[in-house]
N, C-alpha and C positions, 0 to 999 in steps of 0.2 A: 743826608744828601751825599755824604762821603761814600756811603755804601753803594749808591747808584754809580758813582764814578768808578769805584772798584769793580763793580759788576761789568761796566762797560769795558774796562781794561781787561778783565778776565775773558770776556767774550771775544775781544780782539785777539788776545793771546791764543785762545782755542782755535780760532779761524786760521791764524798764521801757522800754528803747529800742524793742523790738519793739512794745510797746503804743502808744508814741508814734507809730511809723510807721503802725500801723493807724488811729490817730486821724486822721493826716494824709491817708491814703487816703480815709477816710470824708468828711472835709471837702472834699476835691477832688471826690469824686463828687457830694456835695450841691451844691457850687458849679456844677459842670457841668450838673446837672439844672436848677438855677435859671436858668442862662444859656439852656439849651435852651427852657425854658418861656417866657422873655422873647422869644426868637426866634420861637416859634410864635405868640405874641400879635402880634408885629410882622407876621408873614406874614399872619395873619388880617385885620389892619387894612389891609394893603396890598391884599389880594385884595378886600376890601369896597370900598376906595376905587376900585380900577380896574374892579371888576365882573367880573373874570376869575379863576376859581378853579382852572382846569385847567392844571397845569404843562406839559402838552404843547401848549397853545394857542400859536400863533405870536406873539401879542401879550401873553403872560404877563409880568408885571413882572420885570425883571432883578434888582431888589432882592430880590424874593420868592424867585427862583431861588437867588441867592447865600446868602440867609438860610437857606433850606431845606438847602442843602449844608453850611453851618456847623453846623446842628442835627444833621444826619446824622453829621458828623465828631465832634461832641460825644458822640453816642450810641456811636460806635465807641470813643472814648476811655474812656467809662464802662464799657463791656464789658471793655476791657483792664485797667482799674483793678480791676474785680471779680475778674478772674483773679489779679491781683497780691495782692488781699486774701485770696483763698482760700489761696494759697501762704504768705502771711505768717501767717495763722491757724494753718496746720499747723506752721509753724516755731515759732510762739509756744507751741503745745501741747507740742512737743518740748522747748523751752527750760524750760517750767514743770516738766516731768517731771525734767529735769536739775537744776533748782534744788531741787526737793523731795528728790532723792537726795542732793545736796550738803548740804542742811540736815539730813537724817536722819543722814548720816555725821558731821556736826559735833556733833549732839546725842549720838550714840553715843560719839564720841571725847571729848566734854567731860568726863565724870567720870573717865576714864582719865588725862586730862591733869592734873587737879588732884592726883591721887595721885602722879604722877611728880615 
C-alpha cells in the first residue's frame, strides 16, 4: 500500500514539474517578444535618423540590418518554444490523467486497507 502512496506522490510531482516547465516556456516567450519589440523600436529610430527605411538600399544602416536579423532570430526561437509548449501541454494532459487514475485507485483501496 505504501507503494501506491508513493506512486500518487510521484504523479503529483510530475504534474507540478510539468506545469513549472510550461510557466518557464511562457516566460521565455514573453521575454523574447519584449526583446523583439525593443529591437523593432530601435530599428524604427535608426531608420528615422538615417532617412533610409529600405533594407535593400546600399546605404541602409548596418545596425538596423543586424537588429532586424536578431529580431528574426527571436521570432524563430518563439516559434520553436510554441512547439515545445504544445508538446508539453499534451504531456501535462496525459500526466494529469495518470494522476487522476492513481488518486482514484488510492481512494478505492483506502477503505480496504483500513479493514486489513
